[in-house]
SERO-4910 file (N, C-alpha, C, O; in steps of 0.05 Angstrom, whole numbers):
BEGIN
 pado doro    nc1    nc2    nc3   cac1   cac2   cac3    cc1    cc2    cc3    oc1    oc2    oc3
  Unk    A     16    -23      0      0      0      1     16     26      1     31     31     19
  Unk    A     13     42    -19     32     66    -19     26     85      5      3     88     15
  Unk    A     47     98     13     46    117     36     37    144     27     45    154      6
  Unk    A     20    157     44     15    184     37     38    203     33     59    198     45
  Unk    A     35    225     17     59    242     11     74    252     35     99    254     35
  Unk    A     60    259     57     75    271     81     94    251     91    115    259    101
  Unk    A     89    226     90    108    205    102    130    203     84    153    201     93
  Unk    A    126    204     56    147    205     37    167    228     44    192    224     45
  Unk    A    156    250     48    172    274     55    191    268     79    215    273     78
  Unk    A    179    257     99    194    251    124    218    230    117    240    232    127
  Unk    A    211    212    101    231    190     93    254    205     79    278    201     85
  Unk    A    245    221     60    268    234     43    285    250     61    310    248     59
  Unk    A    273    266     81    287    281     99    308    265    115    331    273    118
  Unk    A    299    242    125    314    224    140    339    213    126    360    212    137
  Unk    A    334    206    101    355    196     84    376    219     76    400    216     76
  Unk    A    363    242     68    379    264     61    397    274     85    420    283     82
  Unk    A    386    271    108    399    278    132    427    264    135    445    274    149
  Unk    A    431    243    122    454    227    123    475    235    100    498    225    101
  Unk    A    466    252     82    485    258     60    510    272     68    531    267     56
  Unk    A    509    289     87    533    304     96    553    285    110    577    288    107
  Unk    A    542    265    124    559    244    136    577    231    117    599    225    124
  Unk    A    566    227     92    580    211     70    590    229     50    602    220     30
  Unk    A    587    256     53    595    275     33    586    270      6    602    269    -12
  Unk    A    560    265      3    548    260    -24    528    282    -30    518    296    -11
  Unk    A    521    285    -55    501    303    -66    474    289    -68    453    300    -64
  Unk    A    477    263    -74    453    247    -81    459    217    -75    481    208    -70
  Unk    A    435    203    -75    437    173    -73    423    162    -96    401    170   -103
  Unk    A    436    141   -110    423    125   -131    413    101   -116    428     86   -104
  Unk    A    388     97   -118    372     75   -106    364     55   -128    351     63   -147
  Unk    A    373     31   -125    366     11   -145    351    -13   -135    341    -29   -151
  Unk    A    349    -16   -110    336    -39    -99    306    -32    -98    298    -12    -86
  Unk    A    289    -50   -111    261    -43   -113    246    -36    -87    230    -17    -86
  Unk    A    250    -51    -66    237    -44    -42    243    -16    -31    226     -2    -19
  Unk    A    269     -8    -36    276     20    -27    266     41    -46    260     64    -38
  Unk    A    263     34    -71    251     53    -88    221     58    -82    211     80    -84
  Unk    A    207     35    -76    180     38    -67    178     54    -41    161     72    -39
  Unk    A    195     48    -22    195     63      3    196     92      0    182    107     14
  Unk    A    214    101    -19    220    129    -23    200    143    -41    196    167    -37
  Unk    A    187    129    -60    172    142    -81    145    131    -85    128    145    -98
  Unk    A    139    107    -75    114     92    -81    113     81   -109     92     72   -118
  Unk    A    136     82   -123    136     68   -149    138     38   -145    155     28   -131
  Unk    A    119     24   -156    117     -5   -151    124    -21   -177    119    -45   -178
  Unk    A    135     -8   -196    142    -21   -222    164    -41   -216    178    -40   -196
  Unk    A    166    -60   -236    188    -80   -233    213    -71   -245    233    -86   -245
  Unk    A    215    -46   -256    238    -33   -265    236     -3   -258    215     10   -256
  Unk    A    259      7   -254    263     34   -248    288     39   -231    299     21   -218
  Unk    A    297     63   -231    319     74   -215    309     99   -202    292    113   -212
  Unk    A    321    105   -179    314    131   -164    339    145   -157    359    133   -149
  Unk    A    338    171   -161    361    187   -153    351    206   -133    338    225   -141
  Unk    A    356    203   -107    347    222    -87    368    244    -84    391    239    -75
  Unk    A    361    265    -93    379    290    -90    371    307    -65    352    300    -50
  Unk    A    386    327    -60    380    344    -37    353    358    -41    338    364    -22
  Unk    A    346    363    -67    323    381    -73    302    369    -91    283    383    -98
  Unk    A    305    344    -99    287    331   -119    290    301   -116    309    291   -105
  Unk    A    270    288   -126    270    259   -129    268    253   -159    248    258   -172
  Unk    A    290    242   -170    289    234   -199    283    206   -203    298    188   -195
  Unk    A    260    199   -216    252    173   -221    256    166   -249    243    177   -267
  Unk    A    274    148   -253    280    139   -281    263    114   -287    268     93   -276
  Unk    A    243    117   -304    225     95   -311    219     97   -341    216    118   -352
  Unk    A    216     74   -354    211     73   -382    182     77   -388    165     78   -369
  Unk    A    175     78   -414    148     86   -422    126     70   -410    104     81   -407
  Unk    A    130     44   -402    111     27   -392     98     39   -365     75     33   -359
  Unk    A    113     55   -350    105     65   -323     95     95   -326     88    107   -305
  Unk    A     95    107   -350     90    136   -350     60    141   -340     56    160   -325
  Unk    A     41    124   -348     14    129   -337     12    126   -308     -1    142   -294
  Unk    A     25    102   -297     21     98   -270     34    120   -253     22    128   -232
  Unk    A     57    130   -261     71    151   -248     53    178   -248     51    192   -228
  Unk    A     41    182   -272     25    206   -274      1    203   -254     -6    222   -239
  Unk    A    -12    181   -255    -36    177   -236    -28    178   -207    -42    190   -191
  Unk    A     -5    167   -199      4    166   -172     10    196   -164      5    204   -141
  Unk    A     21    211   -182     29    240   -175      4    257   -172      5    278   -159
  Unk    A    -19    248   -184    -43    263   -181    -61    254   -156    -84    262   -153
  Unk    A    -48    237   -139    -62    227   -116    -51    235    -89    -31    249    -88
  Unk    A    -63    226    -69    -53    234    -40    -27    219    -35    -15    223    -14
  Unk    A    -19    202    -53      4    186    -49     28    197    -68     49    183    -71
  Unk    A     25    220    -78     46    232    -94     73    234    -81     74    240    -57
  Unk    A     94    230    -97    120    233    -86    129    263    -86    130    275   -107
  Unk    A    134    274    -64    140    303    -64    168    306    -79    187    291    -76
  Unk    A    169    327    -96    193    335   -111    200    314   -133    224    313   -141
  Unk    A    180    298   -143    187    278   -162    190    292   -189    174    308   -198
  Unk    A    213    284   -203    217    292   -229    222    266   -246    243    253   -244
  Unk    A    203    260   -264    206    236   -279    227    239   -300    228    259   -313
  Unk    A    242    218   -303    263    219   -326    257    196   -345    253    173   -336
  Unk    A    256    202   -370    250    181   -390    274    161   -393    297    169   -390
  Unk    A    269    139   -400    289    118   -404    284    107   -434    269     88   -438
  Unk    A    297    120   -453    291    114   -480    303     86   -488    292     72   -505
  Unk    A    324     78   -475    335     52   -482    345     37   -459    331     19   -449
  Unk    A    368     45   -450    381     31   -426    378     48   -400    383     72   -401
  Unk    A    371     35   -377    369     47   -351    397     61   -344    398     83   -334
  Unk    A    418     46   -349    442     55   -341    451     80   -358    464     99   -348
  Unk    A    445     80   -383    450    104   -399    434    128   -389    444    150   -386
  Unk    A    408    122   -382    392    144   -370    403    155   -346    402    179   -341
  Unk    A    414    134   -329    424    145   -302    449    163   -309    451    184   -296
  Unk    A    467    157   -327    490    172   -332    480    200   -343    492    221   -336
  Unk    A    460    200   -359    449    225   -370    439    242   -347    445    266   -345
  Unk    A    423    231   -329    412    244   -306    434    257   -290    434    281   -284
  Unk    A    454    239   -282    477    250   -266    491    274   -279    499    294   -265
  Unk    A    493    272   -307    507    293   -321    491    319   -321    501    341   -317
  Unk    A    464    314   -326    447    337   -328    443    355   -303    442    379   -303
  Unk    A    441    339   -282    436    351   -255    463    364   -244    462    384   -229
  Unk    A    486    352   -251    511    365   -242    520    355   -215    531    371   -200
  Unk    A    517    331   -208    526    321   -182    556    317   -185    567    313   -206
  Unk    A    569    318   -161    597    313   -161    603    285   -147    617    268   -158
  Unk    A    592    282   -124    594    258   -109    567    244   -106    549    255    -94
  Unk    A    564    221   -114    537    206   -114    542    179   -100    560    165   -107
  Unk    A    525    174    -80    525    150    -67    510    129    -84    493    137   -100
  Unk    A    515    105    -79    498     83    -93    497     60    -72    513     58    -54
  Unk    A    476     44    -76    471     21    -60    490     -1    -70    484    -16    -88
  Unk    A    513     -3    -57    533    -23    -64    524    -52    -63    533    -69    -79
  Unk    A    506    -56    -43    496    -85    -41    480    -93    -65    477   -118    -69
  Unk    A    470    -76    -81    451    -82   -102    462    -76   -130    448    -81   -150
  Unk    A    486    -66   -131    498    -60   -158    522    -80   -162    541    -83   -146
  Unk    A    520    -95   -185    541   -113   -193    567    -99   -198    567    -75   -205
  Unk    A    589   -114   -195    614   -104   -203    616    -97   -231    629    -77   -238
  Unk    A    604   -112   -249    603   -105   -277    589    -79   -284    598    -63   -300
  Unk    A    565    -76   -270    550    -52   -274    565    -27   -263    564     -5   -275
  Unk    A    578    -30   -240    593     -9   -228    618     -1   -249    624     22   -254
  Unk    A    630    -21   -258    651    -17   -278    643     -1   -301    656     18   -310
  Unk    A    619    -10   -312    607      2   -337    603     32   -331    612     50   -346
  Unk    A    589     36   -308    582     65   -300    607     82   -298    608    104   -308
  Unk    A    629     71   -285    654     86   -282    668     91   -308    678    112   -312
  Unk    A    668     71   -327    679     75   -352    663     95   -368    675    111   -383
  Unk    A    638     93   -367    622    113   -383    622    141   -373    621    160   -388
  Unk    A    623    143   -346    627    169   -333    653    182   -343    655    205   -351
  Unk    A    675    165   -340    702    176   -348    704    181   -379    717    200   -387
  Unk    A    690    165   -395    694    168   -425    678    194   -433    684    206   -454
  Unk    A    658    202   -418    643    228   -423    657    251   -409    648    274   -411
  Unk    A    677    246   -396    692    267   -381    673    282   -359    674    306   -355
  Unk    A    657    266   -348    638    276   -326    654    277   -300    671    260   -296
  Unk    A    650    297   -284    663    297   -258    644    288   -238    633    304   -222
  Unk    A    640    263   -237    622    248   -220    636    226   -207    644    207   -220
  Unk    A    638    227   -180    649    205   -166    628    188   -154    610    199   -141
  Unk    A    629    161   -158    611    142   -146    620    133   -119    643    123   -116
  Unk    A    603    136    -98    614    129    -72    594    105    -63    570    108    -62
  Unk    A    608     82    -56    592     58    -47    580     63    -19    595     72      0
  Unk    A    555     58    -16    542     61      9    526     37     15    514     26     -3
  Unk    A    523     27     39    508      6     47    489     13     69    496     25     89
  Unk    A    462      3     64    443      6     87    431     35     92    417     39    111
  Unk    A    436     52     76    428     82     82    397     82     82    386     95     99
  Unk    A    384     68     65    355     68     63    345     48     83    326     53     97
  Unk    A    357     25     85    348      3    103    349     12    133    332      4    149
  Unk    A    369     28    140    370     38    166    345     53    175    336     51    198
  Unk    A    335     70    155    312     86    159    287     67    157    268     72    172
  Unk    A    286     47    142    262     29    138    260     12    163    238      2    167
  Unk    A    278      8    180    278     -9    205    259      7    223    243     -6    236
  Unk    A    261     32    225    245     49    244    217     54    230    216     69    210
  Unk    A    197     42    238    170     46    228    158     73    234    158     82    256
  Unk    A    148     85    212    135    111    218    105    107    224     95     85    223
  Unk    A     90    128    230     63    124    239     46    110    218     29     94    225
  Unk    A     50    116    192     35    104    171     39     73    172     20     57    170
  Unk    A     65     64    174     72     34    173     61     21    199     52     -2    198
  Unk    A     60     35    221     49     24    246     20     19    245      9     -1    253
  Unk    A      7     39    233    -23     36    228    -28     14    209    -47     -2    215
  Unk    A    -14     10    188    -17    -12    170    -13    -39    183    -27    -58    177
  Unk    A      8    -40    200     14    -64    214     -9    -72    233    -17    -95    234
  Unk    A    -18    -52    249    -42    -56    266    -66    -65    253    -81    -81    264
  Unk    A    -71    -54    230    -95    -61    213    -93    -91    205   -111   -106    208
  Unk    A    -69    -99    194    -64   -125    187    -68   -145    210    -81   -165    208
  Unk    A    -55   -137    232    -58   -154    255    -89   -158    265    -96   -179    276
  Unk    A   -103   -137    262   -132   -139    272   -147   -158    251   -166   -172    259
  Unk    A   -140   -158    227   -152   -174    207   -144   -207    212   -159   -226    208
  Unk    A   -118   -208    222   -109   -235    228   -121   -245    254   -127   -269    256
  Unk    A   -125   -228    272   -139   -235    296   -165   -246    293   -172   -266    305
  Unk    A   -182   -232    274   -208   -240    266   -210   -268    255   -229   -282    260
  Unk    A   -190   -275    238   -186   -301    226   -180   -322    245   -191   -344    243
  Unk    A   -162   -315    263   -154   -336    284   -176   -343    304   -174   -365    316
  Unk    A   -194   -327    307   -216   -333    326   -233   -356    319   -252   -362    333
***
């Protein structure tokens, strides 16, 4: 169930609050549960770049309508800026990083393969971009461990339904 916008704002603030600790301008989120947690994007494909002032969602044409509908709802992702993915998600990511002008970008190292990381590094270097990729682990997961009021409400509701079944 997607979280209301105000809870997404709180989640963004909590994760962004760690950017200075790691000296990064943004975080590339590749793990689908973390993408959903921060944006309500439930697609099977997508990338998210959480910046200090925006949330860049890279999604291909299959998700355009669902993103548009979500953004028109009470579950809209605050600061969302959709980025088209004309062919490759990794190409779109490099384009996003270049366009926005980040210099140090964290990425979820537990979910990015060595070959994908190497390709990103080579591509960034070949385009003479001044972007340093910084491996980070658990930055979103540490926030997900602490349940917000919306999640607690959902857990309680689910438990009450289970209690009725168990009787």
